[in-house]
SEBA-67854 format. One record per residue (C-alpha): residue in three letters; x, y, z. Coordinates in pm, whole numbers, plus 50000, padded with zeros to 5 digits. Example, Ala and Ser with C-alpha at 12.3 -4.5 7.8 and 13.67 -1.06 7.14 Angstrom:
residues 2
ala512304955050780 ser513674989450714 
***
This chain:
residues 427
met500005000050000 gly501165035449931 thr500175071749987 phe498785094049713 ala499115131049801 phe496705151949594 lys497475188749536 leu494835215149471 pro494845216449090 asp495175246548862 ile491545255348786 gly492545279548509 glu491525315548437 gly494565328148630 val493265314448963 val496055310749220 glu494045300949528 gly490645288249632 glu488445288549940 val487325255250083 val483525255450074 glu482785219350167 trp484555186050204 met482385158350064 val484495130950223 ala485975124050565 val488985104850694 gly488275067750657 asp485995071250356 thr486665049750053 val486355067949721 lys486485059349354 glu488255079549089 asp486175109648978 asp483965108949290 pro483425145149408 ile485595151649714 leu485875189249755 ser483995221049663 val486255251249612 met485285287449549 thr487535310149344 asp487115346149236 lys485365332748925 ala483075304149032 thr482525274449262 val484155242549135 glu483805206249245 ile487135187849259 pro486955150449176 ala489035122849334 pro492215115949131 cys492285078749215 asp490675049949400 gly491645048649765 thr490885055250130 val491095090250274 thr493825092250541 lys494325129750576 ile492405161650496 ile494095195650498 gly492065227550534 glu488565232250668 ala485585251850536 gly486575288250501 asp490335282150468 ile492135296350164 leu494405270949992 pro496955280649726 val497005261249401 gly499625233649425 val499375227149800 val498545191749914 cys494945192050032 ile494145155050078 glu495965121850104 phe494775086850013 glu495965051950094 val496135034349759 asp497235001349611 gly500795002649487 asp503495027949570 gly501425059949548 asn503165092849473 ala504135107449812 ser507765108949918 ala508945110050277 ser511275138350180 glu508445161050068 pro507865190950301 glu504665192850496 pro502055216550347 glu501635250250513 ala497875246450558 pro496835230250889 ala495565194650885 val492055194051025 glu491615156451032 glu494165128951040 ala494105091451072 pro495335083551426 glu498695066251457 pro499145039551724 ala501405050652009 ala503485027852229 glu502225026752586 pro504015013552894 glu502554981853036 pro500234990453324 glu500874977753672 pro498364952553801 ala495434970553953 pro492034961454093 ala489274958953835 pro487764993653789 glu484175001453861 pro482045000053541 thr481575034553390 pro478775045853161 ala479505044852787 pro480475078452642 val477705097252469 ala478385113552131 val477775150752134 ala476845168951814 gly476745206151748 pro473525225951705 ala471165207151475 val470315223651147 glu466805218351017 arg466435210050648 ala463655222550426 pro461065195750341 gly462185174350049 thr465815185650076 lys468295157350030 pro470365151350347 leu474105157350314 ala476425130850455 ala479735113950381 pro479665078850224 ala480815063150552 val477935079550741 arg475465067950477 gln476785032250504 arg476435032750883 ala472885045650850 arg472015018050601 asp473514991350830 ala471475005251120 gly468285008450916 val468145046250968 asp466625069750710 leu468885100450702 tyr465905122150614 his464975119250984 val468425128151121 ala469305164351200 gly472765174951086 ser475125198351274 gly477815201451006 pro478205228550740 ala474955233550546 gly473285207950774 arg475705179950686 ile475125148450897 thr478195136851089 his478975104351271 ala478215122451598 asp474765132751468 leu474035096651379 asp475235085251724 val472855110051888 his469975097751673 leu470735061051745 ser470965067952119 gly467495083452114 gly468725119252148 ala466795132451849 ser464255158551944 arg460725146151991 ala457485165352042 ser456405162852403 ser453215143352456 ser452835153552819 met451425188352756 pro447675189652804 met445575196952501 gly444845233752466 ser447925243652668 ser449745273952533 ala452735274152770 lys455745291452617 val459405288152709 ala461955316352705 lys464815308952465 thr468425318552531 gly470285299052261 thr472505314651997 glu474025301551678 glu477305312851527 ile477555309651148 lys480955313050988 val480885336050685 ile482525314950416 gly482155305650052 leu479765325749841 arg478465345650138 arg482015357750214 lys482585365349846 ile479355385649833 ala480355404050151 asp483805412650014 ser482385423749679 met479665445349833 met482105461350075 ala484565469149795 ser481765484049584 tyr480055504249853 ser483235517250017 thr484985527949696 ile482115538849467 pro480185570949544 his476705558749454 phe473835580749354 ser470385566049291 tyr467555576249062 phe463955563949063 glu461165564948807 glu457755549648748 val456795536148407 asp453345530148257 val453695495548101 thr450025491348007 glu450795489147635 leu453825467047698 glu451645443347900 ser449185441347611 leu452005433547367 arg453525407947604 gln450235389347642 his449665389547266 leu453145375847192 asn452815348847455 ala449425338347316 thr450845335646963 arg454425325247037 pro456075299446810 glu456255263446924 gly459135258647165 ala459585295947224 pro459935307347587 lys457185326247765 leu458025363147778 thr458355382948100 tyr459095420348111 leu462855414548135 pro463555405647768 phe461865438247661 ile463885457547917 met467065440647793 leu466405451747434 ala465445486747548 leu468735488647739 val470635479747422 lys469165510347249 gly469505532547554 leu473125522947622 gly473885529447256 gln472835565447312 arg474495567447654 pro477755547747606 glu479235562347924 cys476795539748114 asn477935507547941 ala481445508748078 leu483925494148327 phe486025516748551 asp489505505548655 asp489905529748944 glu493495519249016 ala494615527048660 gly492185556148626 val490775542448300 val487145539348188 thr486575513547913 arg483365518447717 his481975487547545 glu480085484947217 ala478875450047311 val476105448047570 his476725419547814 leu473925420548073 gly474375405148415 ile471095391648556 ala471195390548938 thr469855356149030 gln468995343349376 thr469825306649435 asp469705284049739 arg473485289649762 gly473315327549751 leu473285355349493 tyr474965349849156 val475105371848846 pro475045350648528 val475645369948207 val473675371747882 lys476315381647630 his475855401847310 val472265411747374 glu472715437147093 ala472635407846849 met469415392546987 asp465695395346925 val463215393347211 trp462795355347182 thr466535348647179 ala467095372047473 ala464365354347673 ala465725319747589 glu469335328447673 met468355345747996 gly466355315048095 arg469245292048009 val471965309748209 thr469775316748512 gln468555280748528 ala472105267548489 thr473115290248777 arg470295278149001 asp471265242048920 gly474925249149000 lys475985240948644 ala476955275648517 gly480565277848403 val483085305548462 asp482365321048122 glu478665323448206 leu479335340948537 thr481815367348422 gly482175395048166 ser479105416748228 thr479135453648130 phe475845463248301 thr473605445548553 ile469855441848600 thr468495431748939 ser464815422348957 leu462855420349280 gly460185401049092 arg457015394049285 met458465409349603 gly458035442749430 gly458635471549665 leu458395508449588 gly462105514649549 ala465595502749634 thr469205514649618 pro470965485949438 ile474725483349486 ile476785485249168 asn478465453549046 lys482035466749043 pro483815475148808 glu480595483948622 val479335519648656 gly475575514148678 ile472845489948778 leu469085489048710 gly466545476248963 val463185464048828 his460135462149055 asn456925443448986 ala454125459148782 lys450815467048954 asp447485481448850 arg447105516548991 ala444635544948961 val446285573748776 val445035607348646 ile445185611748267 asp443755643448108 gly441735650848421 arg440155616448449 val441085586448665 glu442155554848481 val443535521348589 arg446985516948440 arg449755491148478 ile452665508348657 met456195495648716 asn458855512648931 leu462505513948826 ser465445520249060 ser468975527348944 ser472385534249096 trp475395550448929 asp479085555748990 his479185593549034 arg482915594448963 val482325587548595 val478555590348539 asp476975624448595 gly473495626448739 his472145639548410 asp473575609648220 gly472145583048454 ala468745600148464 ser468745603948086 leu469245566548036 val466335558748268 gln464145583648081 leu465055567047750 leu463995533647898 lys460745548848025 ser459885562547680 met460555529447504 leu458725508047760 glu455685531047750 his455695529647368 pro457035494347310 ala456945496546929 thr459935520046953 ile462015491947108 phe461935474246772 met462255504546542 
***
């Protein structure tokens, strides 16, 4: 038997380090080549690292939240054959968080009276994390095998690991009867309440840390100014319903966003200073002819911004289809680095949550962002009479270092004009 030391691989795109998001294996687990073992977040995307060989995990280096440089040994396996690790290789700088125990020589004990029997130790798990109904439980292969051998359905076991991952200790607690149960001793109709004093500490790692760093960099270095407007989309709603009712077979159902995307193409063409990236260290603004629109997308892992590229070359159906493709790939965790980078302007939609207004934070190094709120029927006064019209609110934020208030407001007014008279989007 030998040792195979696996180094964090070069993920490409100039990445030199990655943050450990989740280990999918534990010491003692047996893995097959290409089994997922580690999830790593870089500046570009989150990547799953597969096992390089068949073997048994003997050592794991780095825990969730640690930053590992490319090329450092992050995991070791016991494998058939000689392996690849040399005794002369230096130890990695990252701390080992788990390690297979080595037997230690102990002196022979002196004869002593038989000790009194002591109770068996009880496994203690951390705070249990409740899973949403229907959510697949997370657990290492060894934990799953133990559960199968014990006839335990992991859907009924609370996990205390990262993201609710079930550990051996959690399974021990469940098997010992420590899982929480509803009390049956309370009389019917009783409404007794108990004061709670517990707290839960959640380490900010992975995507949440990346979002925090990005937002802090944007908000602390960009002097934002915001601009709000309301838009009468009554005619746009009529056109949208007509196109959806007559759409070609296989065509996506249209929301407001594809129309807004095409209107932005025209508006940014007239206001090129808004379709730009600002390198504040070099003091250079780069204006782009291409319109690559980031679409802020909420997932169960956090907020991502997939990119619809070259919207200027699309019609409304193509824009809708491509937006649907990249956002769904992002929600499924299948979006690649190219689909998550390269935007020149960002749209953030609050969807059904609506709201009257917001102050969206710019996706640095872009210089502007558009917030879209849901459309509602409202009573408005037109030529002295009250009418029910479909009204949508728009919010926008701009980098005041390079975009003057007049320029940002002018772009929003161009959008308002086109959305209120949707034929002009296509003229």
